[in-house]
SERO-4910 file (N, C-alpha, C, O; in steps of 0.05 Angstrom, whole numbers):
BEGIN
 pado doro    nc1    nc2    nc3   cac1   cac2   cac3    cc1    cc2    cc3    oc1    oc2    oc3
  Met    A   2724   3822    711   2697   3827    703   2690   3856    708   2695   3865    730
  Ser    A   2679   3871    688   2673   3899    692   2643   3903    690   2629   3888    675
  Phe    A   2633   3922    705   2604   3928    705   2601   3958    705   2618   3973    714
  Trp    A   2579   3967    694   2571   3996    696   2553   3998    720   2535   3982    723
  Tyr    A   2556   4018    736   2541   4022    760   2531   4050    761   2547   4069    757
  Leu    A   2506   4055    767   2496   4082    770   2499   4090    798   2486   4079    816
  Ala    A   2515   4110    803   2519   4120    830   2502   4145    832   2502   4162    814
  Thr    A   2488   4148    854   2472   4172    858   2482   4187    883   2492   4175    902
  Gly    A   2478   4212    882   2485   4229    904   2465   4251    905   2447   4252    888
  Gly    A   2468   4269    922   2448   4291    922   2439   4294    951   2457   4286    965
  Gly    A   2423   4300    961   2414   4301    989   2384   4302    988   2371   4289    971
  Ala    A   2373   4315   1006   2344   4317   1008   2332   4331    984   2309   4328    976
  Ser    A   2349   4349    971   2338   4364    949   2336   4349    923   2323   4358    904
  Gly    A   2348   4326    921   2346   4311    896   2370   4292    892   2389   4293    908
  Ala    A   2368   4276    872   2390   4257    867   2402   4264    840   2388   4272    821
  His    A   2427   4260    838   2442   4264    813   2456   4238    808   2469   4226    826
  Gly    A   2456   4228    784   2467   4202    778   2490   4204    758   2490   4222    741
  Cys    A   2508   4185    760   2529   4183    740   2536   4153    738   2533   4138    757
  Leu    A   2546   4145    715   2554   4118    711   2583   4114    718   2600   4130    710
  Leu    A   2589   4094    734   2616   4088    741   2623   4060    731   2606   4042    732
  Arg    A   2647   4056    722   2655   4029    714   2669   4017    738   2689   4028    748
  Cys    A   2660   3994    746   2671   3981    769   2682   3953    761   2670   3939    745
  Ser    A   2705   3947    772   2715   3920    768   2709   3905    794   2713   3915    816
  Leu    A   2700   3881    791   2691   3866    814   2697   3836    810   2690   3825    789
  Val    A   2708   3824    830   2712   3796    829   2699   3784    854   2706   3792    876
  Val    A   2680   3767    849   2665   3755    872   2669   3725    870   2664   3713    850
  Ser    A   2679   3714    892   2685   3685    892   2658   3670    892   2638   3680    902
  Pro    A   2658   3645    882   2634   3629    882   2622   3626    910   2597   3625    913
  Glu    A   2638   3624    930   2627   3620    957   2613   3646    967   2596   3644    985
  Arg    A   2620   3669    956   2606   3694    964   2579   3697    951   2563   3713    960
  Arg    A   2574   3682    929   2549   3684    915   2527   3668    927   2504   3669    917
  His    A   2532   3652    947   2512   3635    959   2491   3652    973   2494   3676    978
  Ala    A   2469   3639    979   2447   3653    993   2456   3661   1021   2472   3647   1033
  Ile    A   2446   3683   1030   2454   3692   1057   2442   3675   1078   2420   3664   1075
  Arg    A   2456   3674   1100   2446   3659   1124   2437   3679   1145   2449   3701   1147
  Pro    A   2416   3673   1160   2407   3691   1181   2430   3698   1200   2445   3680   1208
  Gly    A   2433   3723   1206   2454   3732   1224   2482   3734   1211   2501   3741   1224
  Gln    A   2484   3729   1185   2509   3729   1171   2521   3758   1170   2545   3761   1171
  Phe    A   2504   3778   1169   2513   3806   1167   2504   3821   1192   2480   3823   1197
  Pro    A   2523   3830   1208   2515   3844   1233   2502   3871   1228   2487   3881   1245
  Thr    A   2507   3883   1205   2494   3909   1199   2479   3908   1172   2486   3893   1155
  Glu    A   2459   3925   1170   2445   3927   1145   2463   3939   1123   2459   3932   1099
  Glu    A   2481   3955   1130   2500   3967   1111   2516   3944   1098   2521   3945   1073
  Gln    A   2525   3925   1113   2540   3902   1102   2522   3885   1084   2531   3876   1063
  Leu    A   2497   3882   1092   2478   3867   1075   2473   3882   1049   2472   3870   1027
  Lys    A   2471   3908   1050   2467   3925   1026   2491   3921   1008   2488   3917    984
  Asp    A   2516   3923   1019   2540   3920   1003   2541   3893    990   2548   3890    967
  Tyr    A   2534   3872   1005   2534   3845    995   2513   3842    972   2519   3831    951
  Thr    A   2490   3854    976   2469   3852    956   2478   3866    930   2473   3856    908
  Met    A   2490   3890    933   2499   3905    910   2521   3889    895   2522   3888    871
  Asn    A   2539   3877    910   2560   3860    898   2548   3836    883   2557   3829    861
  Gln    A   2527   3824    895   2514   3802    881   2504   3811    854   2508   3798    833
  Ala    A   2490   3834    854   2478   3845    829   2500   3851    809   2498   3844    785
  Leu    A   2521   3864    818   2543   3872    799   2558   3848    788   2569   3849    767
  Ala    A   2557   3826    804   2570   3801    795   2552   3785    776   2560   3765    765
  Gly    A   2527   3795    772   2509   3781    754   2489   3763    768   2472   3751    754
  Asp    A   2490   3761    794   2471   3744    808   2447   3761    817   2443   3766    841
  Thr    A   2432   3771    798   2410   3788    805   2387   3773    819   2373   3785    835
  Thr    A   2384   3748    813   2363   3732    827   2370   3730    856   2353   3734    873
  Gly    A   2395   3724    863   2404   3723    890   2402   3751    904   2395   3753    927
  Ala    A   2409   3771    889   2407   3798    900   2379   3806    906   2373   3819    927
  Arg    A   2360   3798    889   2331   3804    895   2322   3790    921   2305   3800    935
  Gln    A   2334   3766    927   2328   3753    952   2341   3767    975   2328   3771    996
  Ser    A   2366   3775    972   2381   3788    993   2369   3815   1001   2368   3822   1025
  Val    A   2359   3830    982   2349   3857    987   2324   3856   1006   2318   3875   1019
  Lys    A   2311   3833   1007   2288   3830   1024   2295   3833   1054   2277   3839   1070
  Gly    A   2320   3829   1061   2329   3831   1088   2336   3859   1097   2345   3863   1120
  Ile    A   2334   3878   1079   2342   3906   1086   2317   3922   1093   2298   3924   1078
  Ala    A   2318   3934   1117   2295   3950   1127   2301   3980   1124   2283   3996   1119
  Asn    A   2326   3988   1126   2334   4016   1124   2327   4026   1096   2338   4015   1076
  Arg    A   2311   4046   1094   2301   4055   1068   2323   4065   1050   2322   4060   1025
  Thr    A   2343   4078   1060   2365   4088   1044   2381   4065   1032   2387   4065   1009
  Tyr    A   2387   4046   1049   2402   4022   1040   2386   4006   1020   2396   3995   1000
  Leu    A   2360   4004   1026   2342   3989   1009   2342   4002    981   2344   3988    961
  Arg    A   2339   4028    980   2339   4042    954   2365   4038    939   2364   4032    915
  Glu    A   2387   4040    952   2413   4036    939   2416   4008    927   2424   4005    904
  Ala    A   2409   3988    943   2413   3960    935   2393   3954    912   2401   3942    892
  Trp    A   2368   3961    916   2348   3954    896   2353   3969    870   2350   3958    848
  Gln    A   2362   3994    872   2368   4010    848   2391   3997    833   2391   3996    808
  Thr    A   2411   3986    847   2433   3973    834   2423   3949    818   2431   3945    795
  Ile    A   2406   3933    830   2396   3909    817   2381   3917    792   2385   3906    770
  Leu    A   2364   3937    794   2348   3946    772   2365   3957    749   2360   3950    726
  Phe    A   2385   3973    755   2402   3984    734   2421   3963    722   2428   3966    698
  Val    A   2428   3943    736   2444   3921    724   2426   3907    703   2435   3902    681
  Glu    A   2402   3901    711   2383   3887    692   2378   3905    668   2378   3896    645
  Ala    A   2373   3931    673   2368   3950    651   2392   3952    633   2390   3954    608
  Gly    A   2416   3953    645   2441   3954    629   2445   3931    611   2457   3933    589
  His    A   2435   3908    619   2437   3884    602   2414   3883    582   2413   3865    565
  Arg    A   2396   3903    583   2373   3904    565   2356   3879    568   2346   3868    548
  Asp    A   2353   3870    592   2338   3845    598   2310   3854    607   2306   3860    631
  Val    A   2291   3853    589   2264   3862    595   2252   3846    618   2241   3857    637
  Gln    A   2254   3820    616   2242   3803    637   2256   3807    664   2243   3808    685
  Gly    A   2282   3811    664   2297   3816    689   2288   3842    701   2285   3844    726
  Val    A   2284   3863    685   2275   3889    696   2247   3885    707   2242   3895    729
  Lys    A   2229   3871    693   2202   3867    703   2203   3851    729   2188   3858    748
  Asp    A   2219   3830    730   2221   3814    755   2230   3831    778   2221   3828    801
  Thr    A   2249   3849    773   2260   3866    794   2239   3886    803   2237   3891    827
  Ile    A   2224   3897    785   2203   3916    792   2182   3902    809   2173   3913    830
  Val    A   2174   3879    801   2153   3864    816   2163   3856    843   2148   3856    863
  Ser    A   2189   3850    846   2200   3842    871   2207   3865    890   2216   3861    912
  Cys    A   2203   3890    880   2209   3913    897   2194   3913    923   2170   3912    923
  Pro    A   2209   3913    945   2195   3910    971   2180   3936    980   2164   3935    998
  Asp    A   2185   3958    966   2172   3983    973   2166   3997    947   2183   4010    935
  Gln    A   2141   3994    937   2133   4005    911   2136   4035    909   2138   4046    886
  Ser    A   2138   4049    931   2142   4078    929   2169   4085    918   2173   4108    909
  Leu    A   2187   4066    918   2214   4071    905   2211   4076    875   2229   4087    863
  Leu    A   2189   4067    863   2185   4071    835   2179   4099    827   2177   4106    804
  Arg    A   2175   4117    847   2168   4145    841   2193   4160    831   2190   4181    819
  Cys    A   2216   4151    837   2241   4165    830   2242   4171    800   2236   4153    783
  His    A   2250   4195    792   2252   4202    764   2271   4185    748   2267   4181    724
  Thr    A   2290   4174    761   2310   4157    747   2297   4132    735   2305   4123    714
  Tyr    A   2277   4121    749   2264   4097    739   2247   4102    715   2243   4084    698
  His    A   2237   4126    712   2221   4133    689   2237   4132    663   2226   4129    642
  Asp    A   2263   4135    665   2281   4134    642   2286   4106    632   2295   4103    609
  Ile    A   2282   4086    648   2288   4059    640   2273   4050    615   2285   4040    596
  Pro    A   2246   4054    614   2232   4046    589   2242   4062    565   2244   4051    543
  Leu    A   2250   4087    569   2260   4103    546   2286   4092    536   2292   4093    512
  Gly    A   2303   4080    553   2327   4068    544   2322   4044    525   2336   4041    505
  Phe    A   2301   4029    532   2294   4007    514   2282   4017    488   2287   4006    467
  Leu    A   2267   4039    490   2256   4051    466   2278   4061    447   2277   4057    423
  Lys    A   2298   4074    459   2320   4085    443   2336   4062    429   2348   4067    408
  Asp    A   2335   4039    441   2348   4015    429   2330   4002    408   2338   3982    396
  Gly    A   2306   4013    404   2288   4002    384   2268   3982    395   2254   3969    379
  Asn    A   2268   3978    421   2250   3957    433   2225   3970    445   2223   3973    469
  Leu    A   2207   3978    428   2182   3991    437   2166   3972    455   2156   3980    476
  Ala    A   2163   3947    446   2148   3928    462   2159   3924    490   2144   3924    509
  Gly    A   2186   3923    492   2199   3920    518   2194   3945    535   2190   3943    559
  Ala    A   2196   3968    523   2192   3993    537   2163   3994    549   2159   4002    571
  Ile    A   2144   3986    532   2116   3987    541   2112   3966    564   2099   3972    584
  Glu    A   2123   3942    561   2120   3922    581   2131   3931    608   2119   3927    629
  Ile    A   2154   3944    607   2167   3953    632   2150   3975    645   2145   3975    669
  Ala    A   2141   3994    628   2124   4016    639   2098   4005    651   2090   4014    673
  Gln    A   2086   3985    638   2062   3973    649   2067   3958    675   2050   3958    693
  Thr    A   2090   3946    678   2097   3932    702   2100   3951    725   2097   3943    748
  Met    A   2106   3976    720   2109   3996    741   2083   4005    753   2082   4020    772
  Gly    A   2060   3995    742   2034   4001    752   2028   4031    749   2033   4042    727
  Asp    A   2017   4043    770   2010   4072    768   2034   4089    763   2032   4110    750
  Phe    A   2057   4081    772   2082   4096    767   2092   4094    739   2111   4107    731
  Gly    A   2080   4076    723   2087   4072    695   2072   4090    675   2079   4090    651
  Val    A   2052   4104    685   2037   4121    667   2055   4143    655   2054   4148    631
  Leu    A   2071   4156    671   2089   4177    661   2108   4166    641   2112   4178    620
  Pro    A   2122   4143    646   2139   4132    625   2124   4126    599   2135   4130    577
  Leu    A   2099   4116    600   2084   4112    576   2080   4138    561   2082   4139    536
  Leu    A   2074   4159    575   2070   4185    562   2096   4195    550   2097   4207    529
  Leu    A   2118   4191    564   2144   4199    554   2151   4183    528   2163   4194    510
  Ile    A   2144   4158    528   2148   4142    503   2133   4154    480   2144   4158    458
  Val    A   2108   4161    485   2091   4172    464   2102   4199    454   2104   4204    430
  Val    A   2109   4217    473   2120   4243    466   2146   4239    450   2150   4254    430
  Asn    A   2163   4221    458   2188   4216    443   2182   4207    414   2195   4216    396
  Leu    A   2162   4189    411   2155   4180    384   2143   4202    367   2148   4204    344
  Ile    A   2126   4218    380   2114   4241    365   2136   4260    356   2135   4269    333
  Asp    A   2154   4265    374   2176   4283    367   2193   4273    343   2203   4289    327
  Lys    A   2195   4247    341   2209   4235    318   2192   4232    293   2201   4225    272
  Gly    A   2166   4238    296   2148   4235    274   2140   4206    268   2131   4200    246
  Asp    A   2144   4188    288   2138   4160    285   2109   4154    293   2104   4143    315
  Phe    A   2090   4163    277   2062   4161    284   2051   4133    284   2032   4127    298
  Val    A   2063   4115    268   2055   4087    268   2059   4075    296   2042   4061    307
  Arg    A   2083   4080    307   2089   4069    333   2073   4083    356   2068   4071    377
  Val    A   2066   4108    351   2049   4122    371   2022   4108    372   2012   4103    394
  Arg    A   2011   4101    349   1986   4087    348   1988   4059    361   1968   4050    373
  Glu    A   2011   4046    359   2015   4021    372   2015   4024    403   2007   4006    418
  Thr    A   2024   4047    412   2027   4052    441   2001   4062    453   1996   4056    477
  Leu    A   1984   4076    438   1960   4088    449   1942   4069    465   1932   4077    486
  Pro    A   1937   4045    456   1919   4027    471   1930   4021    500   1914   4013    517
  His    A   1955   4026    505   1966   4021    531   1964   4045    550   1970   4043    574
  Ile    A   1955   4068    539   1950   4091    556   1922   4087    569   1902   4085    555
  Pro    A   1921   4086    595   1896   4079    609   1873   4100    608   1850   4093    611
  Asp    A   1880   4125    603   1861   4147    606   1851   4155    578   1867   4163    561
  Asn    A   1824   4154    574   1812   4162    548   1818   4191    541   1824   4197    518
  Ala    A   1816   4209    560   1822   4237    555   1851   4241    546   1856   4258    529
  Met    A   1869   4227    559   1897   4229    552   1902   4218    523   1917   4230    508
  Arg    A   1888   4196    516   1891   4186    489   1881   4206    469   1894   4210    448
  Ala    A   1859   4219    474   1848   4240    456   1868   4263    454   1872   4274    432
  Phe    A   1879   4271    476   1899   4293    476   1923   4285    459   1933   4302    443
  Ile    A   1932   4261    461   1955   4251    445   1948   4251    416   1964   4258    399
  Met    A   1924   4242    409   1915   4242    381   1916   4270    370   1924   4275    347
  Asn    A   1907   4290    386   1907   4318    377   1936   4327    373   1942   4341    353
  Met    A   1954   4320    391   1982   4327    388   1993   4316    363   2008   4329    348
  Met    A   1986   4291    358   1996   4277    334   1986   4291    309   2001   4295    290
  Asp    A   1960   4298    308   1949   4311    285   1962   4338    281   1968   4346    258
  Glu    A   1967   4353    302   1980   4379    300   2008   4376    289   2017   4391    271
  Arg    A   2022   4357    299   2050   4352    290   2050   4344    260   2067   4353    244
  His    A   2031   4327    253   2029   4317    225   2023   4341    207   2035   4343    185
  Ala    A   2005   4358    215   1998   4382    198   2022   4401    196   2027   4412    175
  Lys    A   2036   4404    218   2059   4421    219   2081   4411    200   2094   4426    186
  Asp    A   2084   4384    200   2105   4372    182   2097   4375    153   2114   4379    135
  Arg    A   2071   4374    147   2061   4378    119   2066   4406    109   2072   4411     85
  Asp    A   2064   4426    127   2067   4454    120   2096   4463    117   2101   4485    106
  Arg    A   2114   4447    125   2143   4455    123   2152   4453     94   2144   4434     80
  Pro    A   2168   4471     85   2179   4469     58   2198   4446     56   2212   4440     76
  Asp    A   2199   4433     33   2217   4410     29   2245   4421     24   2251   4433      3
  Thr    A   2263   4417     43   2291   4426     41   2310   4404     33   2334   4408     33
  Ser    A   2299   4381     26   2316   4358     19   2328   4361     -9   2349   4350    -15
  Gln    A   2315   4378    -26   2325   4382    -53   2342   4408    -53   2333   4428    -42
  Pro    A   2366   4407    -65   2383   4432    -66   2372   4452    -85   2384   4474    -87
***
Protein backbone atom coordinates (compact mmCIF):
# COMPACT_ATOMS: atom_id res chain seq x y z
CA MET A 1 0.00 0.00 0.00
CA SER A 2 1.50 3.39 -0.98
CA PHE A 3 0.63 6.81 0.33
CA TRP A 4 1.73 10.37 -0.36
CA TYR A 5 2.92 12.15 2.72
CA LEU A 6 3.75 15.84 3.15
CA ALA A 7 6.97 16.14 5.06
CA THR A 8 7.82 19.52 6.51
CA GLY A 9 11.07 20.87 7.72
CA GLY A 10 12.38 24.28 8.37
CA GLY A 11 12.97 25.68 11.82
CA ALA A 12 11.69 28.67 13.62
CA SER A 13 11.99 30.70 10.43
CA GLY A 14 9.39 28.73 8.53
CA ALA A 15 8.32 25.40 7.15
CA HIS A 16 9.14 23.93 3.79
CA GLY A 17 7.13 20.99 2.53
CA CYS A 18 7.63 18.23 0.04
CA LEU A 19 5.62 15.18 -0.88
CA LEU A 20 7.15 11.81 -0.13
CA ARG A 21 5.83 8.47 -1.28
CA CYS A 22 5.76 6.03 1.59
CA SER A 23 5.03 2.34 1.58
CA LEU A 24 3.35 1.20 4.72
CA VAL A 25 1.90 -2.04 5.93
CA VAL A 26 -0.08 -1.89 9.12
CA SER A 27 -1.46 -5.07 10.58
CA PRO A 28 -5.13 -5.14 11.62
CA GLU A 29 -4.17 -5.46 15.28
CA ARG A 30 -2.16 -2.18 15.04
CA ARG A 31 -5.24 -0.32 13.78
CA HIS A 32 -7.20 -0.81 17.00
CA ALA A 33 -7.95 2.05 19.35
CA ILE A 34 -5.13 2.93 21.70
CA ARG A 35 -5.19 1.85 25.30
CA PRO A 36 -4.18 4.18 28.15
CA GLY A 37 -0.49 3.76 28.88
CA GLN A 38 0.09 1.86 25.61
CA PHE A 39 2.72 4.38 24.47
CA PRO A 40 5.38 5.42 26.96
CA THR A 41 6.27 8.55 24.99
CA GLU A 42 4.27 11.10 23.03
CA GLU A 43 6.66 10.61 20.12
CA GLN A 44 5.56 6.97 19.89
CA LEU A 45 1.90 8.04 20.04
CA LYS A 46 2.58 10.61 17.28
CA ASP A 47 4.21 7.92 15.11
CA TYR A 48 1.31 5.56 15.75
CA THR A 49 -1.22 8.27 14.89
CA MET A 50 0.59 9.13 11.67
CA ASN A 51 0.73 5.44 10.71
CA GLN A 52 -3.00 5.14 11.35
CA ALA A 53 -3.68 8.07 9.02
CA LEU A 54 -1.33 6.79 6.32
CA ALA A 55 -2.97 3.37 6.52
CA GLY A 56 -6.35 4.99 5.87
CA ASP A 57 -7.72 4.91 9.41
CA THR A 58 -8.19 8.66 9.68
CA THR A 59 -11.11 8.29 12.09
CA GLY A 60 -8.90 6.34 14.49
CA ALA A 61 -6.05 8.78 13.95
CA ARG A 62 -8.33 11.71 14.87
CA GLN A 63 -9.05 9.90 18.14
CA SER A 64 -5.40 9.08 18.79
CA VAL A 65 -4.18 12.63 18.18
CA LYS A 66 -6.24 13.80 21.15
CA GLY A 67 -3.69 12.13 23.46
CA ILE A 68 -0.78 14.25 22.20
CA ALA A 69 0.07 17.33 24.29
CA ASN A 70 3.45 18.23 22.77
CA ARG A 71 2.67 20.97 20.24
CA THR A 72 5.31 19.89 17.71
CA TYR A 73 4.15 16.26 17.74
CA LEU A 74 0.53 17.38 17.66
CA ARG A 75 1.16 19.52 14.57
CA GLU A 76 2.97 16.69 12.76
CA ALA A 77 0.29 14.09 13.50
CA TRP A 78 -2.67 16.34 12.84
CA GLN A 79 -1.11 17.67 9.64
CA THR A 80 -0.62 14.12 8.39
CA ILE A 81 -4.28 13.29 8.99
CA LEU A 82 -5.39 16.46 7.21
CA PHE A 83 -3.16 15.93 4.19
CA VAL A 84 -4.20 12.29 3.83
CA GLU A 85 -7.86 13.39 3.71
CA ALA A 86 -7.03 16.23 1.31
CA GLY A 87 -5.03 13.85 -0.88
CA HIS A 88 -8.09 11.64 -1.21
CA ARG A 89 -10.10 14.76 -2.13
CA ASP A 90 -12.53 13.87 0.65
CA VAL A 91 -14.32 17.13 1.45
CA GLN A 92 -16.17 15.71 4.46
CA GLY A 93 -13.01 14.03 5.78
CA VAL A 94 -11.09 17.32 5.57
CA LYS A 95 -13.94 19.16 7.30
CA ASP A 96 -14.15 16.51 10.05
CA THR A 97 -10.40 16.75 10.60
CA ILE A 98 -10.49 20.55 10.80
CA VAL A 99 -13.36 20.45 13.30
CA SER A 100 -11.55 17.83 15.38
CA CYS A 101 -8.35 19.89 15.53
CA PRO A 102 -7.42 20.06 19.21
CA ASP A 103 -5.64 23.40 18.76
CA GLN A 104 -7.32 25.74 16.27
CA SER A 105 -4.20 27.93 16.10
CA LEU A 106 -2.68 25.18 13.95
CA LEU A 107 -4.96 26.40 11.16
CA ARG A 108 -2.84 29.54 10.82
CA CYS A 109 -0.14 27.69 8.91
CA HIS A 110 0.18 28.80 5.28
CA THR A 111 0.12 25.18 4.14
CA TYR A 112 -3.51 24.76 5.21
CA HIS A 113 -4.58 27.75 3.15
CA ASP A 114 -3.63 25.80 0.04
CA ILE A 115 -6.00 22.90 0.74
CA PRO A 116 -9.16 24.65 -0.55
CA LEU A 117 -7.20 25.74 -3.63
CA GLY A 118 -6.36 22.11 -4.36
CA PHE A 119 -10.06 21.30 -4.47
CA LEU A 120 -10.69 24.37 -6.64
CA LYS A 121 -7.99 23.29 -9.11
CA ASP A 122 -9.77 19.92 -9.36
CA GLY A 123 -12.95 21.80 -10.30
CA ASN A 124 -14.68 21.42 -6.93
CA LEU A 125 -15.58 25.02 -6.07
CA ALA A 126 -18.31 23.98 -3.63
CA GLY A 127 -15.88 21.72 -1.74
CA ALA A 128 -13.23 24.44 -1.65
CA ILE A 129 -15.73 26.91 -0.19
CA GLU A 130 -17.02 24.39 2.37
CA ILE A 131 -13.50 23.64 3.58
CA ALA A 132 -12.57 27.33 3.82
CA GLN A 133 -15.75 28.05 5.78
CA THR A 134 -15.02 25.16 8.14
CA MET A 135 -11.70 26.84 8.96
CA GLY A 136 -13.63 29.69 10.60
CA ASP A 137 -11.68 32.95 10.86
CA PHE A 138 -8.63 31.21 9.39
CA GLY A 139 -10.68 30.41 6.27
CA VAL A 140 -11.13 34.02 5.17
CA LEU A 141 -7.75 34.10 3.43
CA PRO A 142 -8.43 30.85 1.53
CA LEU A 143 -11.79 32.28 0.39
CA LEU A 144 -10.00 35.36 -0.91
CA LEU A 145 -7.39 33.19 -2.63
CA ILE A 146 -10.20 31.25 -4.31
CA VAL A 147 -11.71 34.50 -5.61
CA VAL A 148 -8.37 35.87 -6.82
CA ASN A 149 -7.65 32.58 -8.59
CA LEU A 150 -11.04 32.69 -10.34
CA ILE A 151 -10.63 36.35 -11.33
CA ASP A 152 -7.20 35.56 -12.73
CA LYS A 153 -8.78 32.86 -14.90
CA GLY A 154 -11.56 35.23 -15.97
CA ASP A 155 -14.19 32.93 -14.41
CA PHE A 156 -16.52 35.72 -13.27
CA VAL A 157 -19.57 33.47 -12.97
CA ARG A 158 -17.87 31.40 -10.29
CA VAL A 159 -16.54 34.54 -8.61
CA ARG A 160 -20.15 35.68 -8.22
CA GLU A 161 -21.02 32.26 -6.75
CA THR A 162 -18.24 32.70 -4.20
CA LEU A 163 -18.93 36.32 -3.20
CA PRO A 164 -21.81 35.60 -0.79
CA HIS A 165 -19.39 33.51 1.28
CA ILE A 166 -17.03 36.45 1.85
CA PRO A 167 -18.11 37.81 5.25
CA ASP A 168 -16.94 41.42 4.84
CA ASN A 169 -19.04 43.88 2.77
CA ALA A 170 -16.06 46.13 2.02
CA MET A 171 -14.07 43.14 0.79
CA ARG A 172 -16.94 42.04 -1.46
CA ALA A 173 -17.10 45.57 -2.94
CA PHE A 174 -13.32 45.51 -3.48
CA ILE A 175 -13.61 42.16 -5.27
CA MET A 176 -16.42 43.47 -7.49
CA ASN A 177 -14.16 46.41 -8.46
CA MET A 178 -11.30 44.01 -9.22
CA MET A 179 -13.63 41.93 -11.34
CA ASP A 180 -14.90 44.98 -13.24
CA GLU A 181 -11.33 46.17 -13.89
CA ARG A 182 -10.30 42.74 -15.13
CA HIS A 183 -13.37 42.49 -17.32
CA ALA A 184 -12.69 45.93 -18.85
CA LYS A 185 -9.04 45.03 -19.36
CA ASP A 186 -10.03 41.82 -21.17
CA ARG A 187 -12.41 43.76 -23.46
CA ASP A 188 -9.65 46.21 -24.42
CA ARG A 189 -7.20 43.50 -25.48
CA PRO A 190 -6.86 42.89 -29.21
CA ASP A 191 -8.23 39.57 -30.42
CA THR A 192 -5.19 37.46 -31.23
CA SER A 193 -7.14 34.27 -31.81
CA GLN A 194 -7.44 34.99 -35.53
CA PRO A 195 -4.24 34.67 -37.63
